[in-house]
N, C-alpha and C positions, 0 to 999 in steps of 0.2 A: 670544722676541719682546720682552720687557722690555728685554733688553741692547741689541737693535737700536734700540728707541725712544730709549734713553739716548744711543746713538752719533749718531742722527739730530739729536736736540735739540742735542747739543754741537756737531756740525759745522755745522749750519745756523743756529745761535744762536736757536733757538725753544724754547718751553716743551715739556716732554715730553707733556703732555696734548694740546697742539696737534698735535704730531707723531703721536700716537696717533689723534687724530681724523681726520687726513689719510689715514693708513693704512687706517683702517676705511672711510672714504668711498670710497677707491679700490677696496677689496676688494668693496664693494657695487656696484660697476660705475658709478659716478659719473664724469663726465668732469672734466678739469681746469679748463676755463673755468666749468662749472657750480659746481664746488667754490669756486674763487677769487671768483666773483661773489655766489653765493646761499647760501654756508654760512660766511660770515665769523666769525659768532659762535663756531663750533665750532673754528676753526683760528686765531683772533687776527689776521684780515685779512691773511694771507699773499698775496703775489701770484702770478700764474700760473707765473712763472719759478721761484720758491722751490718751489712745489708740484711742478713738474716735476723739479727737482733732487732733491727728497725722493723721488719716485716711482723715479728712476733708482738712487739710492743704496739704496733699500729692496730693489729688485730684485737689486742686487749682493750685499747682505748676505744675502738669502734663498738666493741661489745659493751663497754661501759656506758657509752652514750646511748646505745640501743636500750640498755636496761633502765637508764634514767628515764627515757621516754615512756617505757612500759610502766614504771612506777608512778610517774606523774599521771599518766592516763588512768591508772587503777585508782589512785586517790581522788583525781577529779570526778570519777564515776560515783564515788561515795559522797560527792559534794563537800568534801573536807579539805580541799587544796586551798591554802592561803598563799599570797605573794611571797611571804617570808619562807614558807616551806618549799615552794618552788625554786626559790633562790638558793636554798641550802642544798637541795638535790642537785641543782645544776652546778653548784661549786664543789660537790663531792669528788675526791681525787681517786677513790678506790671503791670496789664493789662492796666492801664491808661497810663504808660509810653510808652508801646508798641503802643497803638492807637494813642499817640501824635506823635510818630515818623512816623507812617503810614499815618497820616492825609494829608500831602501834595500829597500823591500818590494814595489816595482813590478816586474811581470814584465818581464824583459829579454831582448833578443835575445842571441845567443851573443857573449860577450866573453872577453878573455884571462882575466879573473877567474873567470868561470863555468867555463871549461875547467879551470882550476886546482882549483876546488872539486870538479868532477867527478873529478879524480885524487886527491882526498882530502887536499889540502894545506892545508886550513883550520886544523888544529891547529898546523902549522908557522908559519902567518901569526900565529896568536894568541901563539905563543911569541916571535916577533921583536917583536911589538907590546908585549907586556907585559914582556918580559925575563925570563920565568920559564917553566919546563917545566910540563907539565899538572899536576904534583903541587904547583906553587907555589914550587918552589925556584929561586933565582936562577941564571941561566945566563951562563957566559963565552962568548966568541967560539968557543973550542974546543968547549965543550959544545953550542953551537948547531949546529956543523958535525956533530958526532957524532949529535945529535938529528936533523938533516936527513937524514943518511945513511940513516936508517931509512924514508924516504919514497921512496928510488930504487927503481923497479920497472918492468921492461920491460913487464910486463903491463898496468900502468896508464899507460904512456907517459911515465914520468919517467925519462929516459936516465941522468942523473948528478946529482951534488950541485948543480951550477950550475943545472941545470933545475929542481930541487926548490926552491932558494932564489929563483929568478926567478919561479916560479909563486906562491910566498908573497907576494912583493913585489907581483905584479899584484893579488893579493886585497886587500892593505893599501891599494894606490893607489886601487882602487875604493871601499873603505870611507872612506878620506879624502874622495873626491869626493862620497860620498853622505851625508856627515855634515852635518846641517842647520845646526848652529852655526857649523861651519867655513865653509860656503857663505855664510852670513849675514855673517860677518866679512869675508870676501874681497870679497863684493858691495859692502859698505859702503865698503871701502877704495878700490875702483875707482870708485864713485860720487863719492867725495870728491876723488880726485886723478887720476882717469883722463881721457882725452880721445879725441875721434874725429878721425881723420886721413883725408883724401882726397887722391888724386893722379890724374893723367891716365891713362886707359887707352887713349888714341888721341892721334894727332898732329894731328888735325883741330881747327879752331877751332870749338867749339860753344857753346851758350848756358850750359854748365857751366863755362866757362873760369875763373869766380871760384873754383871748388873744384879747380883743377888742382894747387894747392899750398896746402892748407888744413888747419889744425889748430885745434881749440877745445876747452877743458875741457868735460867733460859738464855741469857745473853752470851753464855760461854758454851753451850751445848754445840757439838759438832754433828754434821748431818749423818755420819756413820753411826753415831751414838743413838740419834733418834730413830734411825731405821732398824738398828739392832733391837732396841726396845720394843718397837712396833711389832717385829716379827716375833720376838720372844713372847709378847703378850698374846699374839694370835695362836701361837702354838701351846699355850697354857703353861709356859715356864715362868713367866714374870707377871707381877701385878704392877701397873704403872699408874702413877697419880700426878697431878699437878698441884704444887703448893704455892698459894698466892703471895707469900712473903709477909713481912712484918709491917702492916699498915692498917689504919682503922677504915674498914669499908663502910661502916655506918656513917661516919662523919663525912666520908667522901660522897656517899649517896645524898646526905643531907646538906651538902654544900649549898649555900645561898639561903637557907632558912635562918631567920633571925633568932637570937638567943631567947627572946621573950615570947616566942611562939607559945600560945596557951596549951597546945597538945604535943609539945616536943617529945615527952616521954612516950606518948603513944606512937608517934612518927619513928622514934628510935627502935621501938619494938618491931614496927612494920618493916623498917629498913633492914633490921637483922633477919627477919624472916625472908624478906625479898632476896637478900644476898645468899642465905643458906639454901633456899628452896628453889629459887628462879635464876638469879643472876650468875652465881658462881658456877653451878653445873653447866649453864649455857656457855659461859666464857671458857671453861675448861675444854668442853668439846670443840669449841671454835678455835681456841689457841692451839690445842694439840693437832687439830686438823691443819691449821696454818703451818705449824711446825713440820709436819709430814710433808705437806705440798712443797715447802721451801727445801727440805731435805731431798725430796724427789728431784726437784729441779737441779739442785747441786749434784746429785748423783748422776743425773742424765748429762749435765754439763761435763763432769769428770769423765763419763764414758765417751763422750764425743771428743774431748781432749785427747784421750788415749787412742780412740779409733783412728783418728787423723794421721799421727805419725806412724801407726802400724800400717796403714794402708800405703803410706808414702815412703816405706822402707825401700832403700835402694835395691833394685833387681840384681841378680847374678846373672849377667847377660852372656848368651853365646856359649854357655858351658854345658856339656853333657852331664846330666845329674840323675843320681839314683835316689828314688823315694823309698824310704824304709819304714814300713808300718809295723812296729813291734807287736808281739803276742806271745803267749806261752803255748798252751796245748795245740792251737790251730796253726802255729808257725808264723814266722815273720814274713810279710808280703813285700816283694820287691817289684819296683817298676822303674825302667831306665827310659828317660826322656831326652830328646835331643835339644840343642840350644833354643829351638823355637817352641818346645813343650810337646813335640809329637812323640807318642809312645813307641819305643824301639823294641822292647822286650820286658817280659814279666817273669818272675819266679817266686817260688816259696822256699824258705830255708828253716831249719829247726836248731838254732843255736842255743835256745833257752830251755829251761826246765818244762816239762818233764823229760824231753828228748835229749837235750845236751849234745846234739850232733855238731859239735864245734868245728872239727876239721873238715867234715864234709861240707859244712856251710861255708867255710873259708875258701874252699876250692870252687864252689859255685859263685861265690862273690868275686873271686879272682878272675874267673872265666868271663864274667860280665864286664869287669873293668878292662881286661885285655881286648875283648871283642868291640867294645864301644868307646873306649878312651874316656871312661868316667874320671872327673876331676873334683866333683862335689857330691857328698851324700847328705841327704836331708832326712834326719831321724824324728819321727813323731814322738811327743812327749807323754804319751798315754801309758797304758799297762805294759810292763816289761821294757820300758824305755831305758831304765838304768842298766839292766843286763845287756840290752842291745847296744848301748853306748860303749860299754866296756868291750864288747865283742868287736865292734867297728874299730875302736882305738887300737886294740890288739893286732886287728888285720892290717891296719895302715902301717904299723911298725914293721910288720913282717913283709908287707908288700913292696916297700922300697921305691915306689913311684909317687909323684906328687899328687896325693889325694887328701882332701880335708872334709870335715864334716861340721854340721850344725844341727843342734837340736831345735826343731821347729814346733811351735804350737800347733796342735792338731784340733783345737777347739773348733767345732762345727764341721769338721771333716766327715764325721759319721753322718751328719745331717745331710750334707751334700751327696755322699755316697748312696744313701738310701733315697734320695729325691728323684722326682721324675726327671729333672735335669741331668742328674748323674746317670740315670738309666738311658736317657737319649743319647748322651755323649759316648757311653761305653756299654752298649747293650750286651756285649759278649764277655763283660768282666763281671765277677762277683763283687759284692759291697766292699770287701777289704782290699782288693786290688785297685778299685776306684779310689780309695782313701790313699793308697800308696802314690798313685799318680798326682792327686791333689797335694800331698805333702811335698813332692818334688817340685811341683809348680809353684808352691808357695815360696820356696827359696828362689826360683828363677824370676818370678814377677808376682810379688804379693799382691798387688793391686788387681791385676787381671784374674787372679784365682779367687781372691776373697770376696769379689763382687758377686760371686755365684751363691754366697751363703747369706742368710739372713743376718744382718749386723749384730742382732742381740745374741746370736749363738757364737760370736767370735771370741767372747770371754775376756774382755779387758776393762770390765766395770766392777761395780759392787751392788749387790741387792737388785740386779737388773730385772729379775722375775717379779719384784714387788712394786716396780715402777708403773705409773699409768702407761699401758702399752701403746696406746695410739700416740701419745706425746713422745715416748721414747722412739717409736719407729719413725716418727716425723723428723725428729732431730737427727738420728743416725742416718737416715736416708739422705738428709741434706749434706752431711759430712761426706758420705760416699760420693754423692754427686759432685761436690765441690772438688774432691780429689781426683776423680776420673777426668773431669774437664780441665784441671790444672795441668795434668799430664798430657792430655790428648789421646786420641784413639785411632788406630789404623782401620780405616773403613773396610779394607778387604780381608782382614784377619780377625777382627773382633767378634767375640762370641755375642749371641743375643743378650746374654746376662750383662755383658759390658756396654753394649749399644744402648740398652734401655736406661742406663745411668747418664747418658750423654743429654745435655740440655735440649729440651724440645721433643725428645723421642720417647714415646710411650712404649710399653711392653709389646703392644700389638704391632707398631710401626717397626720395632727392632726385629721382630720375627719376619716382617715384610721385607726389610732389608736383607736379611740373611737368605730368604727365599729368592729374592731378585738376584743375588750373587750366584746362587745355585743354578739358576735358570739362564742367566745371561753372562755369567763369567764375571770377572773382577771389574769393579768401577774404574773407569778411565779418567773421570773428572768428577769435581764436586757437583757440578750442575746436573749431572746424571741422577742425583738423588731425587730430583723432582719427578722422576718417572716412577718412583716407588709408590705404590698404593697408600693413600691416607697420609702422605707426607707433602703437605702444601707449602705455600710460600711462607707462612708464619713459622712452621716447624723448621723449614730450611734456613730461615734467618736466624733462629735460635741455635741450631746445631752445627751449621756448616763450618764455623770457625774452629770447632773442637775436633772435627773429623779430618784425618790426613789421608791423602791418596798417593801413596809412593810411586804408583804406577803411571800417574798422570804425566802428560808431556808438558803441562803447564806447571811450572816450578812453584808458583804460589799456592797450588793446590796441595803441596807437600808441607806447607808451613802453617803456622797459627794466624797468619793475615786473613781477615774475614773477606769473603768475596766482595762485600760492599766497599772495601778499601783497596781493591786491586789497583784501580786507576791511580789512587794517591801513592801506592808503593812504586808503580812505574814512574810516576812524575818525580818522586824522591830520588829514585836511581838516576833519571835523566839529569836532574839538578846537580847531582854529585859526580856526573860523568861516568856512570855505570850503566849496565843494561841487565835484563833478566838472566843472561847467560852467566853473570858474575855472582849470582846469589850463592851464598855459602863460602865465598872466598872474597869477601868485601873488606880487605884490610884498609883501614883509614876512613871508612864510611863515617864514623862518629866525628872524627876530626873535620872532614869536609862539611858535614852538616853544621857544625858549630861555626866554622869559617863562613858559611853562608848565612848563618843566622837562624836559630831555632824557630823563632816565632815567624820570621819571614817565610822559612821553608814550610811551616804548617799552614800558613795562609795560601801560599802557592799551591800546596797539595789539597787544600779544602778540607783539612781535618784539624782537630784540636792538638795542643802540645802533647798530652798523655798518649793519644793514639799515634802521633808521629814517633814518639820515643819507642812505643811497643813495635811498631812496623820496623824501625831501624834495627832494633835488637833481633827481631825475628829473621830479617833478611841476612844478618850476620851469622846466625846460628840456626838455620831452618829446622823446625821440628825438635828443638832441643827438649830434653827430659830434665825437669827440675830436680828429680831425685838423684841425678848424677852428681849433683853438687854436695850431696850428703855423705857422711863417712860410710864406707862399705860395711856390710854385716861382719860379725866376728866369727871367723870359721876356726875350728880347732882340729888338732891331730891327736891330743892326748886327753886323758880323762883322770879326774881326782874323786876321791870318796870323802864323805863328810868326816870321816875319821882322820883324813889328813890335815884338816883345818886346825889351826891353833890361833888364839888370840894374838893380834898384832901383824898377822900375815896380810901382805898386800896383793891384791888380784885385780884382774880386769874382767868386767861382765857386762851383760846386756840387760837393759831395763825391760821387764816383761810386763809390768802393771804398775799403774800409778793410782793411788787411792788417797783418801783424805788424810790418812795418818802416816803416809810414807810411800815408799816404792819398793817393789819386789824385783830383785836383781838375779839373773841366771849367772852364776860364777863357775859353771862346769862340774857341779857335784850333784846333779839331778834335782836336788831340793833348792828351791830359790831362796835366797837370803832376804831379810827385811832391813831396809835402811829407814829407820823411824824418822819421822819429820824433824825431829830435834837433832838428827845426825846428818841432815842433808847439807848443811852449810854452817859456816862459823858465825852466821847471824840469825836473827829470828826469821822464821819462814811461816807465813800464814797458810799457804797451800803448797803441797808437794809439787803441783804442776808448774809452779813458778821456777822450779830448779831443773826438773827432768821431764822427759817425755818418753813414751814407749819406743823402743828401738835404740835409745841412746847407748853408746858404748862408754862406760864409766869406770874410773879407778875407785876401788874400795879397800877399807881395812876391816879385817875380822875383829869384832869386839867380844862375842861370846858365842859358844857352840853348845847346843843341847842335843846330843845324839839320840836320846830316848824319845824326846818329843819331836825330833827332827826340825829343830828351829835354829836358825843362824841369824845372829845380830850383826849388821854391818854398819860401817861409817863412811861418809863421803867428806867429813870435815877435814880441812887441811891441817887444823891443829892437832887432831886425832892422828894423822899421818905422821906428823913430826914427832908426836910423843912416842 
């Protein structure tokens, strides 16, 4: 364990005692949000992402240690474990190294070498390998043939001298293939100079045409290229192979053999056979699998990076909003929701083809706006979105009152609408009306609405359906959990979908909380949570600080101060000449704490310095929403067409998705434009996520427009803007 902690500390650039503290807290069953927020003194104020990275790496290292023990036990059971081998296994830093060392001892299916061993040809293989007979005397080629003749046996199935020598060669070839050091050297040479090549496996023009004649060095391959080739190969559009590069595998295999070895030419022949037949096919599978796993991890990481800012988009609070779910034949579904997300009215209009009832639809929309005071319209970006956006834009111009719109991603809305949850929430609505409500609420409070949907369906990743689904779900669920707990949750209004994302609350407990509210009315204090079935002291410890009770007479129940720190908060207020009645209007609290002395105040209150600072910040702005500090979403009143764009035009847009090769930006023409990674900044950019995040409002310059292919190339480079 000590060695693991040292590794974690070095890799994550944290102190060993902090890494140890996080490991202990995780082992005790604490959640990541709780550790990150309320145990800062123990881990040096690591953020939730670092703690999750530590937890993932700790799991890998523990799995590695477990595998080492299994391998050592398996080899020992064969009575072949030596002190040197045990030490080598113990020192292995990766599972690949462990498996390389175990390879010679792993039970094998029938091979040419195993057949040769059954025929008793191993001593002959040893003689060729060492150049000596069993007595240790050097052998000449004639001496070898004489020695080999003794292994010819009809009874054992060794027909002649050639068969004996071939069997011995097969044994040596497998030994070469099973040698851990040899595999490590060859793997390193391929990783350094090898490349991946793909070519067309069909004459059809497919989305994989970019890879019909493609070759890239392994060290330069991007994860999206690997995943695209993998998918193309699975779908029969591509043939993909690994090229080892320009080096001598035979000399690498025979490294360490002296030049004067009597059977060097035989060993070279065997090494070439081992490379062609055993080693390279094995390493090709292994390296391609490793490339895919690494690309999967990068894609999952990119998805997580995109999901976080999407969930943390600033809400449009307190505004009556119209959700507009576009469609053609079946009509556009409308849902008006008040500032709290409550549905006020629904309607269906037919402004798009084949009906084209534009004037009638405008009258319906005007009546809804007049009746409810609608100020925002959220338009789904699915089928008929473009026509709907033009219709809404024209309506706004004619209406003359302050109304703005925003095109909202409806990814996953249909999943929610058809789900059991959607049916429970709106049993009297059809599926499309539920979608309209969801679209409106996504503008009002993206986090509260998007938690109802499987994160994989939200659509801000690449190749998410090709990822290891369990790993993807685990990572994305962690992001959702971190976002929900960073914002905090109103205990008396939160849906079960939102509650189950709170640290320490399981789906069952979330339903129990909702059921308790229905039966007993609103919660009046945080302590009342302990009356909820299956919500015990440990769960209360984990969740209490993230749940707000606006109705509570205890002001601290309305804040992010944890109940365990209530006494410390009251003590801090008293030290600075305030009381609980002053919470929310504590001008000068920071100054008074500084004058008193931060460390002295922390000691008096019985908490650490990070907790003291968090308490002071929360007392001054109780229940603050971190999303309020971000730029508001970009609302529009007018619409453009792709034909309106010309190179050099400067626009403002919203980042919709970030991928390895750039960012897609909504500039108000229905078709998102691509800012290639080379156009994100005036400097070299390794990853697009270094520059932009989903939801960012950015200034762009149009580089190129292809109306036929509906492609828009954009730039964020300042130099480009000046030009």
